[in-house]
N, C-alpha and C positions, 0 to 999 in steps of 0.2 A: 420620623414621629415626632410630632409636638407632647410636651407630657400634658396628661390626662388630671385636673381631679378628682378626687375618688370619689362613687356615688354618692349623693345623698339619699339619708336612710329615708325610709314613710314615718313621721309620724300617727299612731295609734287610731289618731282620727283621720286620716286619709287614707289607711286601713278599710277600718271602717268600710268607710263609705263606698272604698273603691267593692268590697267583699257584699251591701247588700248590690251595687246596681250589674254583680256578674252573678247576685242569688236572681234579679226580680226579668234579666235582657236576659237569661239561661231556662230562664221557666217557657217565658216567653217560644225560645226558640222551643222547646222542648217538646211545647203545646200544641206547635204549629207540626212539625213533625211525625207528629203524632196522630193528632188531624190526620195529615198528611195521607200515611201508615194504615192508615184507621186500626191506632192498636185500642185493643174492648176499653179502657178505663177516659182515656185520653178523648177521645172519637167524641162518642155524645155529650159531656163535659164541653169540649170547644165547641161543638155544634150551639149546646142554650148559652153556654156565654155569646161568640154572636148574633143571635138570634136577640139578645138583651139587650147591648149594644150599639146594630145595625138599625134602629129607628131615629136615633138619636148621632152618629156617625157618617149613614151613606147622605146625606140631603148632601153634605155638609160634602162631600166627598165626590160629590152629584156638576155640584155648584163649581165647584174647581174643577176639574177635572172632565166635566160628560160625562159619558157610559162610561163604569165603572165594574171589572173582575169584579165578576166573585173572592177570589182569590186572596188580590188587595184589599177588599174591604176587611174579608179576615185578618188576614196585616197586622193593616188599622189597626183592625180593632183592638186586640194581641198589644198592639205595643203603646196601648191606648189604657187598656190596665195593670203592664204591667208599669207602665209612670205613672199611675194615681198607687198602686202599692208600691211605689222608691217613696216617693212622695210621702205617704204614707207612716211608711217605717223610717221613715227618718228618728223618729225620735226614739230609733231605738239606736243613736248610733253613738252613744255616750253609755247606753250599756257595754255597748261589745267592745268600745273604747277601754273600758275600766277592762275589760278579757283579755285584748290584748296587750294592756300594758302589764301586767299581773303577768300572761306570759314570757314580756320581755324582762323582770325583774328575775323570773323563775328560769331562764339563758342565760341569764349574767349568773347567780345565783351557784350554776350545773359548772360557766366555764371558769368560775372562779373556783370549784373546790377543782377543778383541775390543772390545777396549776400548781393551788396548794402539793395536790398531787407530789406531780414535774418538781415542786422543788425541796419534798421530805426527799424520792428517789434519787434524788443527785447528790444531796447534803449543798447548795449552792454555795458562793463566798461570795461575798459585794463586799470587793474592798473599794476602799477612796481614791480617788484619784488624784495624782499632783497637776493641776491645771498651770502654777506660777511658774511652770517652767520654763 
């Protein structure tokens, strides 16, 4: 097996972007299944969102695909809403990025304290090696 390069860690901006993407995507999926299984709060809310967006999206879907199943129209509306909310929440990326940077700094400080505690407990002897042999 060839040697593999170490995995490159994600920048705080990439983590913030992924967090927003998973948030809105997960919310859309949860809304669909809440509608599907008639959850008390979710079902009426999704119905209202679907009624509000259908006049704009249904003609586009019908021109593209012909007859459209209402469930497919609902999925399209939830996906469109999640995409719009994701694009609008892009302004939150700098705020989330600062939070992730603070988290990285705190994690680094904790790891540094652990290393210091090990060094103090074992009295690590550092000696110079003579590499000129």
